[in-house]
Steps between C-alpha positions, in 0.01 A plus 500: 500500500270769366199533728184702432297616800141588413410743775814660640329641809501428872628145455627506142736795548704359794495163323643663189773672701592169665518321165716777350734469799531129422610573144175454309376736231160632611226682313208625707158633403340805656181684409635854455814687390537650848560154645786419261760717673558285813523190281765652276697616804489142636632349176160365390394568141158669533209444263174693522235234448133519592256210499157663475441202483647481147860603433682674218617197301826652379605613848393168652697297245814703565451464876467122471830464315652332806573156646268510799192697605386594851136612515461726803205724416229549765149387397331833593165321507334766711546775245460308175298192593594138564546412134747778417816320612392182322450701180844658543672161507281356225606798290874440534493122453517498116805728503653306788468170317667647189781660699843378611377460859579151626377519861241703694462583869152620595442687826166380636353529850393286792162674474411216259439276804165533679498583872392167645706493820740262326871460442524560124759325288543533125265202458221653710166616367509834317229743394444394136350833394789704644661707225849389603401132475361569155833657401700218660300252292542706182876501544528134594283395205706712261850442640482172691820422688657831396308707756535519878224656710595685821202556730624778725353583838445857615798694365659709776811714540602856418188716546270197525468461876212285632407721796492813286173389346330441836649771725240615751226287346279247675560151363374152584766303309787522749510123554531417129841370384676703233624380161761758407817508294763773516592678179862385531391136525256531209790632290723224633253224414447623142875532451556147635236351270659674200861418579431137597269450201209369708202491263176311459421568866258690722630632833351680797730790586449600864714528808498156667385639836151635563461722808153643557409846382488647850863408561613650170296820531609570858867447411465737202336759724768472767784529250356753258269716710159416356190527716410155628185341358217420739462123507155355565372144505309400185131423536529216251784285367737705286604316182871440450761268350861413566718476189758222500837574336652155556509409130692820418756432773549138399515540121698823470718491811421869549585636846276784609670815621183571698347169606284676759292813422577624851858555378418701186695822440328801345 
């Protein structure tokens, strides 16, 4: 299969390498020439493609000359505004619909669920104005059963270590359960969806177990030498949610390499 990965970065690049290892032909987009070298070395055909939010039509059309598309570009709402990512996807849809692409995997986020102290399944209430929900709806309206949405939890692994961001800081969220997924499992889930042809679905992609933040941070600190955060009791209720991955487990048969974030390797 020829697979195009729009956004061959922190998740897209290891995904591309995994798909190449499984015998697929992979083309991956990056935003600068400097980023093409690692892709070429990994056997991924690099394409320099920027969505600002519009794309160069000729480059985009060539890039989309594939069987399947994975959209793995971060929204970057903080820098460009909430509508930027929506405009990016709106901009590629005409070319996508004219292309040879048969199936699409879209990397979304569990941030689409409000923090209501609930266990959130794929059928739970979402934030309708969230840019990722707007994009999910755009893709589902345009592609119907040919798109699968993967709502990933906090992506961890490699240099992304939870305690690193809170080392030595005072925090009042130590009792909140985490909703993480390891990079290796995120890659594994996308690969499973592609190779099993599981489309027309929305899945939560998180490790099935949810230790609290304090447990995870203290284990990171003990193993990796970070300064321990100072944990204090919150003055008011801290909003949270627990993301349920049962549907993913049941429908795909995927077995997590890291079912518990306390076992993550960095």
